[in-house]
N, C-alpha and C positions, 0 to 999 in steps of 0.2 A: 379662091383664085388659082388661076393656071399656074404650071410649073414655072414657066418663064417669069412671071411676076413675082412670085415667092422667092426665085433667086435673085432676082433684080432687087426686090425688097432687103434681103440679107445683104447685098452687096452695098446698097446706099446706107444701112446702118452700118455697116464695117467701116464704110469710108468716114461718116460722121464721127464714129468712135476714134479712128486714126486722127482726124482733124482735131477732135478734143484732147488727145493724147499731146500733140504738138502743143495746143493751146496752154496746157496746164504744165507742160514741161516733163512728161514722161515720169519714170518711176520716183524721182526725188519728190513728187509731191502727190501722186497716186497712192491710196491705200491699198493694202492686199486685201484679197477675198476672205472670208472666215476660213480658217483652217479645218483640214479634215480631221486631224489627230491632235489630241490635247498635249501642250507642252508647257513647261515653265522656264523662264529666264534664269540661270543660275551665276551668270556673269556678265558683266559688260565694262568694257574698257576699250579705249582706241576706236578702230572703227570695227570691232567685234561684239555681237550680241548672241551670246551662246545658249542656244535652247536646249532642253533635255525632254526626250519623250521616253517615257518609262515603259520598258518591257511588259506586255500584258498577255503574252500567249500562254496557253493553257498548258503547253509541255514543258520541256526543260528551258531555265533560264540561263543564256550564255554568260560566260565570266568576262569575257574581253569586251568592251564597249566599241560601238562604232562612231566614228567622226567623219560627219559628211560635209567635204568641202565644195560649194558651187561656185559659180563664175562670179566675176566682179560686176559684169556689165548688165545682169539682169536680176531681178528678184529671185529668190529660191523657191516659192512656193510652187512651181512645177513639180517638185519632188514630192508635195503634198497636195494635189490639186483638188481632189475630190474623193470622197469616201467610196471604195471600191476601186478606185484610180489614182492609187498613192502609193510611191515606193516606201515612204516612211510609215505608213499604217502596215503594209506588207512585213517590213523588218522587225517592228514592234512584237507583231502577231506571233514571229517566228522566234521569240525569246530574246531579242537584243536590244540592250539600252542603246538608243540613238541620240547623240548629240549632232545639233547643225550648227555651223556658223552662219548667223543671219547678218551678212555685211552691212555696215551702216553706209549709206552713200557718203562720198567724201565732200567735205564743204571747202570753199574757195580757200581756206586755211589749210587744206591737207594736200595741198599740190605737191608738198616735199615728199609725199609717202611714195617709195619704191619697192622693190621685192624685199629688202632688207626689212622694211617696216612691216609688210604684211607677213611675210615669213618668221621671221627672227623676233618679232614683236607680237603680233596679233595670234597669228596661230600658235607660236610658241606659249603664249600666255593662255590660251583656250585649252591647250593640251595640259598644261599644269594645273589649270582650274579643275579639269576631268580627273587628273590624278588625285589630287586632293579630295574632291566631292566623292568620288566612287572608291577612293582607296586602293588603287590599283597603280601599275607601275607603267604599263603599255596600253596603246590604243590601236585599233585596226582603222585605217582611213580609206575612206571611199571618195575619190575625187572626180569631179565631173567636169570634162572639157577644160577650160582654163582653170578651174578648180583642181583639175588633176593635175595640172602642171604646178601649182602652188603645192599641193600635197606631194609630188615628186621632190620638187626641190626641198621643202621640209624634212622628207624622208633621207635625202641625200646628206643633209647636215645635221639633223638631229635623228640619226638611224635607231640609237637605243632606245628611243621612245615609241617605236613603230613595230608593232607585232604582225600585221599583215597589211599589204597595201594592194588596194584595187583602183585601177585607173579605167574610167571610161571616157571613149572616144577624145584622147590627149592629141592635141596639135603638138607633136615633136619634133620630125624631121622637116624643116622648112624649105629644104631643097627640093621638095615635092611641089611642083606647080603645074598643075592639071585642072583643078576647079577654079570658076572664077573668084572665087574669095582669096584664092591662093594668088592669083595675079594683082588682085586688089592690095595684098598686104606687102607683096613684093615691090609694087609702084610706090608705096611709102618711103620717101627718101628721108634721112636725117634731117634734111633742111625742112621739108613740108611739116614732119613731127614736131621740130623746134618751133616753127611758125605756129602751129595751131595751141602750142602749151602757152607761148608768148602773148597769143591773142585772148584765150580763154582761161588760162590758168590750169583747170582740167579739162579733158577730152570731153567736150558736151555730148549729154545723152542722144540728142536729136542727131548730131553727127554719126554716133555709132550706129544708130538706128538706121539712117539713110543709107551709110554704107552698105550694111548687111541686106537692107530690102532692095537695094539696086540690082542686086544679084539675082533675085527671083523674078524670071519673066511674067510679063502681066497675065499670059494665059495660065500660070501655075496659081497667081492670086485669085482669078477668076474660078479656077478649078475647085479650089476649097470651098468657096460657097455653094457650087454645084454639089460638091460632097455632101455638106451640112443639109441640103435639101434632100437628097436622096435617102439620107440616113436620119430624117428629121422624126420618123415614126418610132425608132428606138427609145426605149425610156430613158430619160435623162441626158438624150445624146446633144440636144441645142444648149444644155446648160453646160455640158463639158465644152462645146464648141466655144461659147462665150467666155469661158474661163482661160481656156487656151489662147483666145483672141487677147485676152486682157493681159495675160502673160506675154505676149510677143511685143506689146507695148510698154513692158515695165522696164525699160532701159533705164539705167543710172550713170552719172558721169563717171569716167575712169581718172584717178588721182593723175596728174600732170606728169610726175616723176615715173610712174610704173608704166604710163603710156609711152613716154620716151625708150624705157628700157626695153619694152615688149617690141616696140618696133626695130630696136637696134639686135634684140635677140633674133627675131625673126629674119633680119637680113643676114646677119653673120651665121645662122644656126648654131649659135655658141653652145646651147644647153645640149645639144645634140653631140658637139666636139667636145664636151669636157671643157670648155673653156668659159663659162659663165660666172661671172664673180657676184655675189651677193653678200654686200657688207664687206667684210673682210676675207670671206672664205669663197673658194671656188666650188660649185655645186656639182661635185664629182659623183656621178651616177653608181660608180664602181664601189662607193662605200655602201649603197643599200643591200643589204644582207635579207631583210625579211622576203618571207613568201609574197610573190607578186603574182596578181590576175590582171592581165590587159584586155580589156573589153572593147571590142572593135566593131563598129555598125557597118555591115558590109554596103549597105543603101545610104550611108551618110554621105550629103552633098556638102556638109559645112566643113568638117575635116575629113580630109582623105584617108581611106583605110591606109595606104601607104605610107602616110605620115605616122601613124600609130604603130605600125607593126615592128619595127627595129628595136623597141623599148626593151623586151626580155634578153636581147643581146648586149644591153650596155650595162646591165646591173651584175652584181657579183651574186645574187639570190641562188641558191641550188634547187629552190622549188619555184618555179615561174613558168608562165604559159601564156600564149594569145589565146583568147575566147572570141571567137567570131560568130555573129548572130546576124541573121538578115533583117536588120531594121536601120531607120534613118536617125538621123541626130537626136532630134526631139522624142522619137518613137521610143529610144532606150528608156525614157522616163515615164511615159504615158499611154503607150499603145499597150492594148489588152494582150497582144502575143508576148510582149515584153514582161509584162507583169505575171503572166502564166508560166512562160518557158525560160526567159533570161533570168529574173531575179530568183528564182528557186534554184538555178545553178550557182548563182552569186552566194547566196545563203548556205547553201550545202558547202561550196568550197569553205567559207568563213567557218562553218560549224565544224567541219574536220580539222581545222587549223585553231581551235578554241583553247586547248589545254597547253 
């Protein structure tokens, strides 16, 4: 088969899988692929399923466990995509006990859930479960994208429970409006957000997917299939490619209330300004005193690096820094460069602050 035919075949297969994802309703009904790393569920309540990945490195077993908080709108298996290409596998082999909040997709009856429910109930209960299960007082939080926002807000309200905080590609300063996605979120008026929630209850998965997908020019979409063909001779590359495609279509709904509150936060830049109220409490970032590592993808076209950069200046931590790395938004989780160079830096940073 000629190169053009092989690329066309990949394109057609990708299109058919996308249409099938639309037909089946995205991540709400699609099963995750088999995990690369063994885990057990130690707690489940609300919209949290808490998975424990036991440290199994040959060296030192670290004292402080890690809690991974991923985004609400896609499935978290991108963090454990494939043996040899898994953030979780890397961390447990470095001697860290890892816990992952495996978010349960919201049902129609969950439309009332906002930041208060996700932070002060779900994450708070997950941390308490780890404290009891592991017999420890504090956890280190690693948040990714919207999960980094949730972890940051939790750390501001429940700072005594957080030993270290690592934020990856956090969308913080929403006054930065350079990327297409930033113009899209800025265009979401309060009236438009209310209309979506009134019509659907929760923000539908297909709508979230369509919004993000519309930001990628057609030639970028075609280019990924050209790249898949060019690398098809590398062992396991096609399997990785299709696992990644599966994750791209793993969108799940966003609970109606948190969709409204997120839209308001992005319009008002309220978290950045210290004015965001979560339940009865202002999420004041100055209350954060734990060591902070703020990881920025310099090639990120989803979260503008300029949006992430101000974070260290907003917290009271004495030990805080930005860590720039030449990667894109998803590359921070699965690229071979990130797994070989970025995550060892994160692990070393955590190890130095383990006692």
